C-alpha positions in Angstrom: -87.6 83.2 -99.6 -87.8 83.3 -103.8 -90.1 82.7 -106.4 -89.1 80.8 -109.7 -90.7 79.1 -112.9 -90.5 75.5 -111.9 -91.9 72.1 -113.3 -94.0 70.3 -110.8 -94.4 66.5 -111.1 -96.7 64.2 -109.1 -96.3 60.4 -109.8 -99.3 58.6 -108.0 -100.2 54.9 -107.5 -103.7 54.3 -108.9 -105.7 51.7 -106.9 -103.9 52.4 -103.6 -107.3 52.7 -101.8 -108.6 49.5 -103.0 -105.0 47.7 -102.5 -105.0 48.7 -98.7 -107.0 46.3 -97.0 -108.1 45.9 -93.4 -106.4 42.2 -92.6 -103.4 42.8 -90.7 -101.0 40.5 -92.6 -102.4 42.1 -96.1 -102.2 45.8 -94.7 -98.5 44.9 -93.8 -97.4 43.7 -97.0 -99.6 46.4 -99.0 -97.5 48.8 -97.4 -94.2 47.2 -98.0 -95.4 46.8 -101.9 -96.4 50.6 -102.2 -93.4 51.9 -100.5 -91.3 49.9 -102.4 -92.9 51.1 -105.7 -92.8 54.6 -104.9 -89.3 54.4 -104.0 -88.5 52.9 -107.4 -89.8 55.5 -109.2 -88.5 58.4 -107.2 -85.1 56.9 -107.7 -85.4 57.7 -111.6 -85.1 61.5 -111.0 -82.3 63.1 -112.1 -81.1 67.0 -112.4 -82.8 69.1 -112.9 -85.7 67.2 -111.4 -85.5 66.5 -107.7 -87.9 64.6 -105.1 -89.4 67.2 -102.9 -91.5 64.8 -100.5 -93.1 61.6 -100.2 -97.0 61.9 -100.2 -98.1 58.6 -99.0 -98.9 56.7 -102.5 -97.2 59.6 -104.3 -94.0 61.5 -104.7 -93.7 65.1 -105.4 -91.1 66.2 -107.6 -89.9 69.8 -108.8 -87.5 71.2 -111.4 -86.6 75.2 -111.3 -86.5 76.2 -114.9 -85.3 79.6 -114.8 -81.7 78.8 -114.6 -81.6 75.7 -116.5 -81.2 75.2 -120.5 -84.0 75.3 -123.1 -84.2 71.4 -123.1 -84.8 71.4 -119.2 -88.6 70.5 -119.4 -88.2 67.9 -122.0 -85.6 66.3 -119.9 -88.2 66.2 -117.2 -90.8 64.7 -119.5 -88.3 62.0 -120.3 -87.7 61.0 -116.8 -91.6 61.0 -116.2 -91.6 58.4 -118.9 -88.6 56.4 -117.1 -91.0 56.4 -114.0 -93.5 53.9 -116.2 -90.6 51.5 -116.7 -89.3 51.6 -113.2 -92.8 51.2 -111.5 -93.6 48.4 -114.1 -90.0 46.6 -113.3 -90.7 46.6 -109.5 -94.3 45.5 -110.0 -93.2 42.8 -112.0 -90.4 41.8 -109.5 -93.0 41.8 -106.7 -95.6 39.8 -109.0 -92.8 37.3 -109.6 -91.6 37.4 -106.0 -94.9 36.0 -104.4 -95.6 33.5 -107.1 -96.1 30.4 -105.1 -95.6 32.1 -102.0 -97.8 34.5 -100.0 -101.7 34.2 -100.7 -102.7 37.4 -98.8 -105.1 39.7 -100.3 -102.3 42.4 -100.9 -99.8 40.0 -102.8 -102.6 38.5 -105.0 -103.8 41.8 -106.4 -100.1 43.7 -107.0 -101.0 43.4 -110.9 -103.9 45.8 -110.5 -102.1 48.7 -109.4 -101.1 51.4 -111.8 -99.0 54.7 -112.2 -100.1 58.1 -113.4 -98.3 61.4 -113.5 -99.3 64.9 -113.6 -96.9 67.6 -115.2 -97.5 71.3 -114.5 -95.2 74.7 -115.2 -96.0 77.5 -112.8 -94.5 80.0 -110.6 -93.2 78.8 -107.2 -92.3 80.2 -104.1 -89.2 78.6 -102.6 -88.6 79.2 -98.5 -86.3 77.4 -96.2 -87.6 75.8 -93.1 -84.6 74.6 -91.2 -82.7 72.0 -93.5 -86.1 71.4 -95.6 -86.8 73.7 -98.7 -90.7 74.0 -99.1 -92.4 74.9 -101.8 -95.6 76.8 -101.9 -98.1 79.0 -104.0 -101.0 78.6 -106.2 -99.4 76.4 -108.8 -98.3 74.0 -106.1 -102.2 73.7 -105.2 -103.2 73.4 -108.6 -101.1 70.3 -109.5 -102.4 68.6 -106.2 -105.9 69.4 -106.8 -105.7 67.9 -110.1 -105.2 64.5 -108.8 -108.7 64.6 -108.5 -109.9 64.7 -112.0 -112.5 63.3 -114.8 -110.0 61.3 -116.6 -111.4 57.5 -116.6 -108.0 55.7 -117.0 -106.0 54.5 -114.2 -102.8 54.9 -115.9 -101.9 58.1 -117.8 -99.6 61.3 -117.9 -101.8 64.7 -117.6 -100.0 68.0 -118.9 -101.5 71.1 -118.0 -101.6 73.2 -121.4 -98.9 75.4 -119.6 -96.6 72.7 -119.4 -97.7 70.9 -123.1 -97.1 74.1 -124.7 -93.5 74.5 -123.4 -92.4 70.9 -124.5 -90.3 70.6 -127.8 -91.1 67.0 -128.6 -93.9 65.2 -126.6 -92.7 61.4 -126.0 -96.2 60.2 -125.4 -99.2 59.7 -128.0 -102.1 62.2 -127.0 -105.4 60.8 -126.1 -107.4 63.9 -125.4 -107.4 67.2 -124.5 -110.1 69.0 -122.5 -110.8 71.3 -119.7 -110.7 70.2 -116.1 -112.8 72.3 -113.5 -110.6 72.7 -110.4 -112.1 73.6 -107.0 -111.6 77.4 -106.0 -109.0 77.7 -109.3 -111.4 77.4 -112.1 -110.9 75.8 -115.6 -107.9 74.4 -116.4 -106.7 73.1 -119.9 -105.1 69.8 -119.8 -103.5 67.2 -122.4 -104.0 63.8 -121.4 -101.3 61.4 -122.7 -100.8 57.6 -123.0 -97.5 56.3 -121.5 -96.0 53.3 -123.4 -97.8 50.1 -122.9 -97.1 47.5 -120.7 -97.3 43.6 -120.6 -100.1 42.1 -118.3 -99.2 40.0 -115.2 -101.3 37.2 -115.4 -101.0 34.4 -112.8 -101.6 30.8 -113.6 -105.1 29.2 -112.1 -103.6 26.4 -110.4 -100.7 28.1 -108.0 -99.0 25.8 -105.5 -97.2 27.5 -102.3 -93.8 26.3 -103.6 -91.5 29.4 -103.9 -89.3 29.4 -101.4 -88.7 33.0 -101.2 -92.8 33.5 -101.1 -92.7 31.2 -98.3 -90.2 33.1 -96.4 -91.5 36.3 -97.0 -95.2 35.0 -95.6 -93.8 33.7 -92.5 -91.6 36.6 -91.9 -94.7 38.9 -92.4 -96.7 36.7 -90.1 -94.1 36.6 -87.5 -94.4 40.7 -87.8 -98.0 40.5 -87.4 -98.2 38.1 -84.7 -95.3 40.1 -82.7 -97.0 43.6 -83.2 -100.5 42.2 -82.1 -98.6 41.1 -78.7 -97.0 44.6 -78.0 -100.2 46.3 -79.3 -98.7 48.3 -82.1 -99.0 48.1 -86.3 -95.9 48.5 -88.0 -95.8 51.9 -90.0 -93.8 53.8 -92.6 -92.8 57.5 -92.3 -94.2 58.1 -95.8 -97.5 56.5 -95.5 -100.4 57.6 -94.0 -101.3 56.1 -90.4 
């Protein structure tokens, strides 16, 4: 067990609760899409940043800074910027893939999902449990509690002042600075930034059920839903809440 100064990053999908709906096929598609999006984001992580765990609609990353070079945190921030590009690329892929195809509420609302990222630097305890390295400590709690904040936007990068003060060349335009009140931990100064703008995904008003891939996906998902209903099970994913 050891303690290290560490950059903590959470990439979280905004709109997840609204996206997961009750109908069986829509829920199946929603989970498939969210899994694909968060895995596309996680695939962008490079040394010194590494994925610690998937947390439903979020991915939690750590980057020990004590043994890294002085530019390590700037490298982490560059990777966070790349998260948004990877998310939007995969989102557009799903959006275009269901064009003219599946008309379930999940596939019809992919364009409403957004990504937000939180970055903090603090002291983290590393401990090994079997083959897994767990991280713990007040700063790990802090970055997770900051997911519930007062930022009105669905897409942003939130840096704690502790992290912002260590960055040499911030790649984002600063939108605001303010103080968040965090349960049990008190006031935390944060800097809210805006990532590069994205092109809006807009569907045509009249969209025929004409895409071969879309029809294939719809039929496949329908088959899964019917088969699971027969055996009394829902399809689930290991990194998504039941």
